[in-house]
TORDOFI-28428 format. One line per 4 residues: number of its first residue (from 1); for each residue x, y negated, z negated of C-alpha. Coordinates in pm, whole numbers, plus 50000, padded with zeros to 5 digits. Layout:
NUM) X Y Z; ... .
END
This chain:
1) 48555 51163 48083; 48840 51321 48278; 49110 51158 48485; 49086 51230 48857 .
5) 49314 51187 49156; 49215 51001 49473; 49491 51024 49732; 49793 50865 49556 .
9) 49581 50695 49288; 49501 50817 48938; 49151 50722 48821; 49107 50708 48444 .
13) 48751 50635 48320; 48749 50412 48013; 48373 50367 47982; 48072 50496 48169 .
17) 48087 50177 48376; 48459 50110 48429; 48781 50293 48519; 49151 50224 48524 .
21) 49325 50278 48859; 49698 50356 48850; 49943 50339 49142; 50321 50365 49156 .
25) 50618 50353 49391; 50996 50383 49377; 51291 50261 49582; 51659 50351 49578 .
29) 51968 50294 49788; 51852 49950 49904; 52042 49659 49752; 52389 49519 49698 .
33) 52569 49805 49521; 52857 49993 49686; 52666 50317 49753; 52348 50151 49885 .
37) 52243 50257 50235; 52069 49929 50328; 52231 49601 50224; 51975 49348 50104 .
41) 51909 49118 49809; 51769 49335 49524; 51491 49078 49486; 51358 49189 49825 .
45) 51391 49556 49728; 51183 49496 49416; 50925 49281 49591; 50853 49541 49856 .
49) 50845 49822 49601; 50572 49629 49424; 50389 49569 49752; 50309 49939 49793 .
53) 50105 49998 49472; 49952 49651 49494; 49815 49727 49839; 49693 50068 49725 .
57) 49489 49902 49449; 49364 49621 49674; 49256 49864 49946; 49068 50069 49686 .
61) 48903 49756 49544; 49069 49755 49201; 49188 49438 49027; 49548 49465 48897 .
65) 49576 49395 48524; 49940 49481 48453; 50267 49550 48637; 50551 49764 48498 .
69) 50902 49774 48646; 51149 50048 48555; 51484 49933 48688; 51764 50191 48710 .
73) 52035 49924 48690; 52188 49677 48447; 51995 49365 48352; 52268 49126 48470 .
77) 52287 49065 48758; 52081 49331 48942; 51793 49355 48698; 51746 48979 48681 .
81) 51731 48960 49061; 51476 49240 49075; 51257 49087 48806; 51265 48757 48997 .
85) 51162 48944 49312; 50873 49114 49133; 50750 48782 48992; 50775 48615 49333 .
89) 50575 48896 49494; 50311 48873 49221; 50283 48501 49297; 50244 48575 49669 .
93) 49964 48815 49581; 49805 48546 49359; 49869 48758 49050; 50120 48534 48873 .
97) 49914 48548 48550; 49912 48931 48536; 50138 49063 48253; 50475 49211 48355 .
101) 50660 49466 48141; 50959 49688 48212; 51304 49819 48129; 51660 49824 48266 .
105) 51953 50069 48245; 52225 49911 48034; 52390 50226 47899; 52537 50362 48222 .
109) 52716 50202 48515; 52530 50259 48844; 52647 50254 49205; 52310 50244 49381 .
113) 52015 50009 49339; 51701 50172 49199; 51356 50060 49084; 51022 50217 49001 .
117) 50699 50017 48990; 50367 50105 48828; 50058 49889 48868; 49745 49942 48658 .
121) 49415 49801 48774; 49050 49824 48678; 48733 49874 48877; 48363 49896 48807 .
125) 48259 50254 48878; 47972 50143 49098; 48221 49953 49319; 48436 50256 49401 .
129) 48455 50337 49774; 48211 50598 49902; 48228 50840 50194; 48107 50738 50537 .
133) 47750 50792 50646; 47821 50717 51014; 48099 50741 51271; 48401 50522 51209 .
137) 48658 50341 51418; 49002 50323 51258; 49222 50022 51320; 49591 49969 51251 .
141) 49699 49649 51081; 50072 49585 51107; 50373 49764 51259; 50571 50048 51097 .
145) 50905 49918 50967; 51158 50076 50735; 51499 49981 50598; 51678 49713 50800 .
149) 51366 49667 51018; 51174 49538 50716; 51444 49279 50648; 51441 49171 51013 .
153) 51061 49123 51018; 50989 48973 50676; 50813 48672 50829; 50574 48875 51045 .
157) 50446 49135 50798; 50078 49079 50712; 49983 48905 50388; 49779 49009 50087 .
161) 49522 48745 50180; 49466 48916 50515; 49405 49249 50338; 49158 49086 50097 .
165) 48971 48914 50380; 48938 49233 50580; 48819 49431 50280; 48543 49177 50216 .
169) 48380 49262 50549; 48063 49464 50498; 48149 49687 50795; 48472 49809 50633 .
173) 48427 50154 50477; 48785 50248 50389; 49136 50100 50383; 49456 50298 50334 .
177) 49818 50173 50321; 50071 50369 50525; 50413 50444 50381; 50688 50696 50444 .
181) 50461 50973 50579; 50345 50765 50875; 50017 50674 51041; 49921 51023 51157 .
185) 49946 51170 50808; 49742 50893 50644; 49483 50906 50923; 49445 51275 50842 .
189) 49393 51187 50475; 49126 50937 50571; 48947 51186 50797; 48953 51446 50520 .
193) 48803 51200 50270; 48504 51141 50495; 48469 51496 50630; 48517 51376 50987 .
197) 48738 51476 51281; 48998 51253 51446; 48949 51146 51809; 49251 50943 51913 .
201) 49207 50627 52121; 49584 50608 52180; 49853 50864 52260; 49860 51088 51954 .
205) 50226 51172 52022; 50340 50808 52028; 50649 50781 51803; 50510 50482 51612 .
209) 50230 50703 51479; 50476 50944 51321; 50749 50716 51190; 50774 50581 50837 .
213) 50598 50253 50764; 50837 50197 50474; 50695 49968 50205; 50337 49977 50340 .
217) 50398 49765 50649; 50083 49922 50798; 49729 49950 50662; 49459 50164 50824 .
221) 49115 50005 50831; 48806 50222 50888; 48501 50037 51013; 48149 50152 51092 .
225) 48178 50214 51466; 47870 50010 51561; 48028 49703 51395; 48383 49750 51521 .
229) 48362 49475 51785; 48241 49226 51525; 48538 49299 51298; 48797 49270 51576 .
233) 48648 48938 51677; 48733 48806 51330; 49067 48988 51306; 49219 49020 51655 .
237) 49544 49154 51506; 49368 49488 51439; 49444 49762 51693; 49198 50051 51739 .
241) 49378 50386 51720; 49106 50647 51660; 48741 50726 51606; 48634 50951 51320 .
245) 48338 51167 51420; 48164 51483 51318; 48356 51786 51434; 48210 51971 51732 .
249) 48056 52297 51607 .
END
């Protein structure tokens, strides 16, 4: 049984029926140290670094079983703040009982805030997402924010519960968090997965489609086109941005 890569996820089969799913993220220059670019409580930095791999696993359908933080700063005070932020975010995601492990940098003095996060999950192989068998409509959940914009909009960024509820809908075929590469790039990844062509329903040159969505402040949701209206009735915050169809030959 060989490990495989699916987008940014590593899939590691452990039995013929189950696989580990591994996701990671890193953040630097965001905190309270003198060389940081964005000034914010390191607890928020850590929380939103965790958000990225958590959403990647949730969108794939994997259940997180452990979280690992690798903090590039001293334990006291920066590391303690970051660990508190990670634990708070795990609680928000209803994962407070998931084990947390990690390390800090206590040998060298640092002038920027830095953290890496790895989340390991598990999934039954028969529950892994499959490619589309029909045309899809792709919706955007959330607004792309990065840096100071994230701090300014903390109260309006969608919750883990919303992601879980959307994924439970039978019409949903695929979900993909958007990070630093922007909506257009991730939409291209989604189209490639399903062997379909993108037909934009909005202006494809709109700046918000090409800007960074920072710590996954946007998720793309692909829905069987014939059931798109039903899904938007339940989740009016979803905005249709494209159809995925067979390419014209």
